[in-house]
C-alpha positions as CSV (number, residue, x, y, z in Angstrom):
1,M,121.8,0.7,124.0
2,A,119.8,3.5,125.6
3,E,118.2,6.1,123.5
4,P,117.6,9.6,124.6
5,H,113.8,8.9,125.2
6,D,114.8,6.1,127.5
7,L,116.0,8.7,130.0
8,T,113.6,10.2,132.5
9,A,112.9,14.0,132.4
10,L,115.4,14.6,135.2
11,E,118.0,12.3,133.5
12,Q,117.7,14.3,130.2
13,A,118.2,17.5,132.1
14,A,121.2,16.1,133.8
15,A,122.7,14.9,130.6
16,I,122.3,18.6,129.2
17,A,123.9,20.0,132.3
18,R,126.8,17.6,131.8
19,G,127.2,18.5,128.1
20,E,126.4,14.9,127.0
21,L,123.2,16.1,125.1
22,S,121.9,19.5,124.1
23,S,118.2,20.6,124.3
24,V,118.3,20.9,120.4
25,E,119.4,17.2,120.2
26,L,116.7,16.0,122.5
27,V,114.0,18.1,120.7
28,E,115.0,16.8,117.4
29,H,114.9,13.3,118.7
30,S,111.5,13.8,120.2
31,L,110.2,15.5,117.0
32,S,111.3,12.5,115.0
33,R,109.3,10.3,117.3
34,V,106.3,12.5,117.1
35,A,106.4,12.4,113.3
36,A,106.7,8.6,113.4
37,L,104.2,7.8,116.2
38,G,102.2,10.9,117.1
39,D,99.2,10.2,114.8
40,T,99.4,6.4,115.6
41,V,98.7,7.1,119.3
42,G,96.8,10.2,118.7
43,A,98.9,12.3,121.0
44,F,99.0,15.8,119.3
45,V,96.5,18.1,117.9
46,T,99.1,20.7,116.9
47,V,102.9,20.2,116.7
48,T,105.0,23.4,116.9
49,E,108.3,22.2,115.4
50,D,109.7,25.7,114.7
51,L,108.8,27.1,118.1
52,A,110.3,24.1,119.8
53,R,113.6,24.4,117.8
54,Q,113.8,28.1,118.7
55,A,113.1,27.4,122.4
56,A,115.7,24.6,122.4
57,R,118.3,26.9,121.0
58,A,117.5,29.5,123.7
59,A,117.7,26.8,126.4
60,D,121.1,25.7,125.2
61,A,122.3,29.3,125.3
62,A,121.1,30.0,128.9
63,P,123.8,30.4,131.5
64,S,124.2,27.5,133.8
65,E,123.3,29.4,136.9
66,A,119.9,30.1,135.4
67,R,119.0,26.5,134.8
68,G,116.6,24.5,136.9
69,P,116.2,20.6,137.3
70,L,114.2,20.4,134.0
71,H,116.0,22.9,131.9
72,G,115.9,22.0,128.2
73,V,113.7,19.0,128.4
74,P,110.9,18.4,125.8
75,T,107.4,18.5,127.0
76,A,103.9,19.2,125.8
77,I,100.9,21.2,126.8
78,K,97.3,20.0,126.8
79,D,95.0,21.5,124.2
80,L,92.6,22.8,126.9
81,T,95.4,25.1,128.2
82,L,95.8,28.6,126.8
83,T,99.1,29.0,124.8
84,A,99.8,32.4,123.3
85,G,100.2,32.3,119.5
86,V,99.5,28.5,119.2
87,R,96.3,27.0,118.0
88,T,94.3,25.9,121.0
89,T,91.1,24.1,120.0
90,F,89.9,22.9,123.4
91,G,89.4,19.5,121.7
92,S,86.5,21.0,119.6
93,A,85.8,21.6,115.9
94,A,84.0,24.7,117.1
95,F,87.4,26.2,118.1
96,A,89.5,24.6,115.3
97,D,91.2,27.9,114.3
98,F,91.4,29.6,117.8
99,V,94.7,31.1,118.7
100,P,94.9,32.6,122.2
101,P,96.6,35.9,122.7
102,V,97.9,34.9,126.2
103,D,99.5,32.1,128.0
104,A,98.0,30.3,130.9
105,D,100.0,30.9,134.1
106,V,101.3,27.3,134.0
107,V,102.5,27.7,130.5
108,R,104.4,30.8,131.5
109,F,106.0,28.9,134.4
110,I,106.9,26.0,132.2
111,K,108.6,28.3,129.6
112,A,110.4,30.2,132.4
113,A,111.8,26.9,133.7
114,G,113.4,26.2,130.4
115,L,111.2,23.3,129.3
116,V,110.5,23.1,125.6
117,S,106.9,22.4,124.4
118,L,106.5,20.4,121.2
119,G,102.8,21.4,120.9
120,K,99.3,20.8,122.1
121,T,98.2,17.3,123.2
122,T,94.8,15.7,122.3
123,T,92.0,16.2,124.8
124,S,88.2,15.6,125.0
125,E,85.9,18.3,123.7
126,L,85.9,21.1,126.4
127,G,87.2,18.5,128.8
128,C,83.7,16.9,129.0
129,S,84.6,13.2,128.7
130,L,87.1,10.7,130.1
131,Y,88.1,9.6,126.6
132,S,89.8,11.8,123.9
133,E,88.0,11.0,120.7
134,G,87.0,14.2,118.9
135,R,86.9,15.8,115.5
136,V,90.2,17.8,115.5
137,A,92.7,15.0,115.9
138,P,93.0,11.2,115.8
139,P,91.7,9.5,118.9
140,A,94.2,9.3,121.8
141,R,95.2,5.5,122.0
142,N,96.8,3.6,124.7
143,P,100.4,2.8,123.5
144,W,100.3,-0.5,125.4
145,Q,97.4,-1.7,123.1
146,L,96.2,0.6,120.4
147,A,92.7,-0.8,120.4
148,Y,92.2,0.8,123.9
149,T,91.6,4.4,124.8
150,A,94.4,6.5,126.4
151,G,91.6,8.1,128.4
152,G,90.7,11.7,128.9
153,S,90.6,14.5,129.1
154,S,94.5,14.4,129.2
155,G,94.5,11.5,126.9
156,G,97.0,12.9,124.4
157,A,99.4,13.8,127.1
158,A,99.3,10.2,128.5
159,A,99.8,8.8,124.9
160,A,102.8,11.0,124.3
161,V,104.5,10.1,127.5
162,A,103.8,6.4,127.3
163,A,104.9,6.2,123.8
164,G,108.2,8.0,124.6
165,L,107.4,11.1,122.6
166,V,108.1,13.4,125.6
167,P,109.3,12.3,129.1
168,I,106.8,14.4,131.0
169,A,103.7,16.5,130.1
170,Q,101.3,19.1,131.5
171,G,97.7,18.1,131.9
172,S,94.6,19.1,133.9
173,D,92.1,17.3,136.1
174,G,88.6,18.3,136.8
175,G,87.2,14.8,137.5
176,G,90.0,12.5,137.0
177,S,91.4,13.8,133.7
178,L,95.1,13.2,134.7
179,R,94.6,10.2,136.9
180,I,92.4,8.2,134.5
181,P,94.8,8.4,131.6
182,A,97.7,7.6,133.9
183,S,96.1,4.5,135.2
184,L,95.2,3.3,131.6
185,C,98.7,4.0,130.3
186,G,100.9,2.9,133.2
187,L,101.9,6.4,134.2
188,I,101.9,8.7,137.3
189,G,99.2,11.3,137.1
190,Y,99.1,13.9,139.9
191,K,96.2,16.2,140.9
192,P,97.5,18.8,143.3
193,S,95.6,20.2,146.3
194,R,93.1,22.9,145.3
195,G,94.9,26.2,144.9
196,L,98.5,24.9,144.7
197,V,98.7,25.5,141.0
198,S,97.2,28.7,139.4
199,G,94.3,28.4,137.1
200,G,94.8,32.0,135.7
201,P,94.8,34.3,134.0
202,L,91.3,33.6,132.9
203,G,88.3,31.7,134.4
204,S,86.5,31.7,137.6
205,G,88.0,28.3,139.0
206,A,85.0,26.2,137.9
207,F,84.0,25.6,141.6
208,G,87.6,24.6,142.3
209,L,87.2,21.3,140.7
210,P,89.8,21.5,137.8
211,T,93.6,22.1,138.3
212,S,96.6,21.7,136.1
213,G,99.1,19.0,137.2
214,P,102.0,16.8,135.9
215,L,102.0,13.5,134.1
216,G,105.1,11.4,133.8
217,R,106.9,8.0,134.3
218,T,108.5,8.6,137.7
219,V,107.5,10.2,141.0
220,A,110.7,12.3,140.9
221,D,109.8,13.7,137.4
222,I,106.2,14.6,138.4
223,A,107.5,16.2,141.6
224,A,110.0,18.3,139.6
225,L,107.3,19.5,137.3
226,L,104.9,20.3,140.2
227,D,107.7,22.5,141.6
228,V,107.7,24.4,138.2
229,M,103.9,24.7,138.2
230,A,103.3,25.6,141.9
231,V,104.2,29.3,141.8
232,P,101.8,31.5,143.9
233,V,99.9,34.1,141.8
234,P,98.2,37.1,143.4
235,G,94.5,37.1,143.0
236,E,93.8,33.5,142.8
237,P,90.5,32.4,144.5
238,Y,92.1,29.6,146.7
239,L,95.0,30.2,149.0
240,P,97.8,27.9,148.0
241,P,99.2,25.5,150.6
242,P,102.9,26.3,151.6
243,A,105.6,24.4,149.7
244,P,107.7,21.9,151.7
245,P,111.4,22.6,152.5
246,G,113.4,22.1,149.4
247,G,110.3,21.7,147.2
248,Y,108.3,18.7,146.1
249,L,111.3,17.1,144.3
250,A,113.2,17.0,147.6
251,A,110.2,15.3,149.2
252,A,110.2,12.7,146.4
253,R,113.9,12.1,146.8
254,R,113.7,11.7,150.5
255,A,110.7,9.3,150.2
256,E,110.3,9.4,154.0
257,P,106.7,10.1,154.8
258,G,107.0,8.7,158.4
259,R,104.7,6.0,159.7
260,L,101.1,6.6,158.3
261,R,97.6,5.3,159.0
262,I,96.2,4.6,155.5
263,G,92.5,3.9,155.0
264,R,91.7,1.5,152.3
265,F,88.3,0.9,150.5
266,T,87.3,-0.6,147.1
267,T,83.6,0.3,147.1
268,P,82.8,2.7,144.3
269,M,81.6,6.2,145.2
270,L,79.7,7.4,142.3
271,A,78.1,4.2,140.9
272,D,76.8,1.0,142.3
273,E,79.1,-0.9,140.0
274,P,81.0,-4.2,140.3
275,V,84.7,-3.5,140.4
276,H,87.0,-5.6,138.1
277,P,89.2,-8.1,140.0
278,D,92.4,-6.7,138.5
279,C,91.5,-3.3,140.0
280,V,90.8,-4.7,143.4
281,A,94.0,-6.8,143.2
282,A,96.1,-3.7,142.4
283,A,94.7,-2.0,145.5
284,E,95.5,-5.0,147.5
285,R,99.0,-5.2,146.2
286,A,99.5,-1.5,147.1
287,A,98.2,-2.1,150.6
288,A,100.6,-5.0,151.1
289,L,103.6,-2.9,149.9
290,L,102.6,0.0,152.2
291,T,102.2,-2.4,155.1
292,S,105.6,-3.9,154.4
293,A,107.0,-0.3,154.5
294,G,105.7,0.1,158.0
295,H,102.4,1.8,157.6
296,E,99.1,0.8,159.2
297,V,96.6,0.0,156.4
298,V,93.0,-0.2,157.7
299,E,89.6,-0.8,156.1
300,V,87.4,2.3,156.1
301,P,84.0,3.2,154.5
302,P,84.3,5.3,151.3
303,P,84.0,9.0,152.0
304,L,80.9,9.3,149.8
305,T,78.4,7.0,148.2
306,P,76.5,6.9,144.9
307,A,73.7,8.8,146.7
308,V,75.6,12.0,145.9
309,W,75.6,11.4,142.2
310,P,72.6,13.7,141.4
311,L,74.7,16.5,142.9
312,F,77.7,15.7,140.8
313,E,75.5,15.6,137.7
314,I,74.4,19.2,138.1
315,L,78.0,20.4,138.4
316,W,79.1,18.5,135.3
317,Y,76.3,19.9,133.2
318,V,77.0,23.4,134.3
319,L,80.7,23.1,133.7
320,A,80.0,22.2,130.1
321,L,78.5,25.7,129.6
322,A,81.8,27.2,128.4
323,P,81.3,30.1,125.9
324,V,80.9,28.7,122.3
325,P,80.2,31.0,119.3
326,P,76.4,30.5,118.7
327,Q,77.0,29.9,115.0
328,R,79.3,27.0,115.9
329,E,77.2,25.1,118.5
330,A,76.1,22.6,115.8
331,E,79.9,21.6,115.4
332,L,79.9,20.2,119.0
333,L,79.8,16.4,119.7
334,P,76.5,14.9,120.8
335,L,77.6,14.4,124.4
336,T,78.7,18.0,124.7
337,R,75.4,19.3,123.2
338,L,73.5,17.0,125.6
339,M,75.4,18.2,128.7
340,R,75.1,21.9,127.7
341,A,71.4,21.5,127.1
342,R,70.9,20.1,130.6
343,G,73.1,22.7,132.0
344,A,71.1,25.5,130.5
345,E,68.1,24.2,132.4
346,I,69.7,24.5,135.9
347,S,68.8,27.7,137.7
348,A,71.2,29.7,139.8
349,G,69.2,28.8,143.0
350,T,69.5,25.1,142.2
351,L,73.3,25.5,141.6
352,A,73.8,27.3,144.8
353,A,71.8,24.8,146.8
354,T,73.7,21.9,145.1
355,L,77.1,23.4,146.0
356,G,76.0,23.8,149.6
357,E,74.7,20.3,149.9
358,L,77.7,18.8,148.2
359,Q,79.9,20.6,150.8
360,S,77.9,19.1,153.6
361,Q,78.4,15.7,152.1
362,V,82.1,16.3,151.9
363,R,82.2,17.1,155.6
364,L,80.4,13.9,156.4
365,G,82.9,12.0,154.2
366,A,85.8,13.6,156.0
367,A,84.3,12.5,159.3
368,R,84.1,8.9,158.1
369,T,87.8,8.8,157.3
370,A,89.0,11.0,160.2
371,G,92.2,9.7,161.6
372,C,93.6,8.5,158.2
373,D,96.7,10.3,156.8
374,L,96.0,8.9,153.3
375,L,93.3,7.0,151.5
376,L,93.9,4.0,149.1
377,C,91.4,2.8,146.6
378,P,91.3,1.6,142.9
379,A,91.7,4.3,140.2
380,L,88.9,2.8,138.0
381,A,86.2,0.1,138.1
382,A,87.8,-1.6,135.0
383,P,91.4,-1.8,133.7
384,Q,90.8,-0.7,130.2
385,A,88.2,0.4,127.6
386,P,88.3,0.0,123.8
387,V,88.4,3.2,121.6
388,G,84.8,3.9,120.7
389,W,83.3,1.8,123.6
390,F,81.7,4.8,125.4
391,T,80.0,6.1,122.2
392,A,79.2,2.7,120.6
393,D,75.3,2.9,120.8
394,G,75.1,6.5,119.6
395,D,73.3,7.6,122.8
396,P,75.0,10.4,124.6
397,A,73.1,9.8,127.7
398,A,74.3,6.2,127.8
399,D,77.7,7.4,127.0
400,F,77.7,9.7,130.1
401,D,76.5,6.9,132.3
402,R,79.1,4.5,131.1
403,Q,81.7,7.0,132.1
404,R,80.4,7.3,135.6
405,R,80.3,3.6,136.0
406,F,83.9,3.2,134.5
407,S,85.3,5.9,136.8
408,P,83.5,6.0,140.1
409,Y,86.4,7.1,142.3
410,C,88.5,9.9,140.9
411,A,86.0,12.8,140.8
412,I,85.3,12.7,144.5
413,F,88.7,14.2,145.2
414,N,88.2,17.1,142.8
415,V,85.3,18.1,145.0
416,T,87.1,17.7,148.3
417,G,90.2,19.5,146.8
418,D,92.5,16.9,148.3
419,P,95.7,15.9,146.5
420,S,95.4,12.7,144.6
421,V,97.7,10.6,142.5
422,S,97.3,7.6,140.2
423,L,100.2,5.0,140.6
424,P,100.8,2.1,138.1
425,V,100.9,-0.6,140.8
426,G,99.0,-3.4,139.1
427,A,98.7,-5.2,135.8
428,T,96.2,-7.5,134.0
429,A,97.0,-11.0,133.0
430,D,98.2,-9.8,129.6
431,G,100.4,-7.2,131.0
432,L,98.3,-4.0,130.6
433,P,98.7,-1.4,133.3
434,V,96.3,-1.1,136.3
435,G,96.4,2.0,138.6
436,V,95.5,2.8,142.1
437,L,94.6,6.1,143.7
438,L,96.5,7.4,146.7
439,T,94.9,10.5,148.1
440,G,96.2,12.8,151.0
441,R,94.8,15.5,153.2
442,Y,94.3,18.9,151.7
443,G,97.6,20.8,151.5
444,D,99.7,17.8,152.4
445,D,101.0,17.2,149.0
446,A,104.6,16.7,150.2
447,R,103.6,13.7,152.3
448,L,101.6,12.2,149.4
449,I,104.5,12.5,147.0
450,A,106.9,11.1,149.6
451,T,104.6,8.1,150.0
452,A,104.2,7.6,146.3
453,A,108.0,7.7,146.0
454,Q,108.3,5.1,148.7
455,L,105.8,2.9,147.1
456,E,107.6,3.3,143.8
457,H,110.8,2.0,145.4
458,A,108.9,-0.9,147.0
459,S,107.6,-1.8,143.6
460,D,111.1,-1.8,142.0
461,G,110.2,1.2,139.9
462,W,107.4,1.9,137.4
463,D,109.3,3.1,134.4
464,R,108.1,0.4,132.1
465,H,107.5,0.7,128.4
466,P,105.1,-0.8,125.9
467,A,106.5,-2.6,122.8
468,I,105.8,0.5,120.6
469,W,108.5,2.3,122.6
470,R,111.0,0.7,120.3
471,A,109.2,1.4,117.1
472,V,111.1,3.7,114.9
473,D,108.2,4.5,112.5
474,S,104.6,3.7,112.0
475,A,105.6,0.6,109.9
476,N,106.6,-1.1,113.1
477,V,103.1,-1.1,114.4
478,N,101.4,-4.4,113.5
479,G,97.8,-4.6,112.2
480,D,96.7,-6.0,115.6
481,G,97.3,-2.6,117.1
482,V,100.2,-3.7,119.2
483,G,103.6,-2.1,118.8
484,R,106.5,-4.5,118.1
485,S,110.1,-3.8,118.7
486,P,112.2,-3.8,115.5
487,S,114.4,-6.9,115.1
């Protein structure tokens, strides 16, 4: 028999609209699962039960004409995202007690759309790593196999969705931080075009690399949440692309991108690293499905090569220089301290020259793939990584290099600003998820979403669940780290 968490986000909202479920019932159901499994998968830093119940009651009391497609649905906000009156640690012990006085714009929009946040999801410290293993919460673990990481920096969001704690979640992506966890956890992680989602009200835009985006189980769900997030805000540094007719949910439901020319490559772009056969096989399967759907899939060179890595390094180090109280610097993790120390040595002139050279490389990369409507490549160089693998030898420099080699694709598209989505097309021999990246032209988010939905249909859907999905409490999790369904 279906449980409330078996329903997609849109199905939950439809059940509320029909009077079959209330937001209060859904929130109580989700909170019970958070209590049972939240720490097991390391999904949450802070759970806001009272605020969630209050918001659910307000959602149920709202007039029907004021309700959107996701009204009353439980969700969660990443711990890097400002949330007024709620502890927001940025994944760091240095901010363990910080409570922002304002909401980020995306949080305002999520609240206004009637979604109900259950709390703040686990992230990497200051968003500096592609795993979420800090000092303010348990590590974010992959619900498909708890010995493996759920990724980062939106690792807690992915763990929450993949374990059925919430059907959809907000995350952010500055170098793959939505798409990496989605690939690892069998989800859909969407990085919008630069400027489509506001980064306000604070911050300078961080060179345009990071953006908020949705993470969920179906293309329609992530499109619906993108519609919620993609509200133009005056004063943003990047002009937002225009919305498609009917919004992104309508584009997903139509799933009609037209016949496209899709450039495929598997060569890594940020590291000279062998790519696991399962990752290559996932890209090949996606190419075959897209070809069967009528698209032309052609081999192309990757837009950029590992020669640009020194330029990327400079940006990552400077981005780590977020304001931290001087008296709390010692509470930062070794990797964060290393990146900040290196960032402090970079002059303004060097940074300006780096940004200029990187943009020149982006132009050359665009010329290499000119004529392609979309690009297809693996999401990662390996399907999974164990919890603790990146930090195993205690050397933060080696940790940083391992991350580059593990994820040599995603970050390129943060620099270009193009929309990019991780789709759970493949699987390992033992059934663990393997994602691919599908990337569109800047501003062409609607076509990318429509193609993702078309590929989802051709794959017979991606809303698959790990064994822990059926666990009712932590006692249903075996010592081997794999969730077992209760008998």
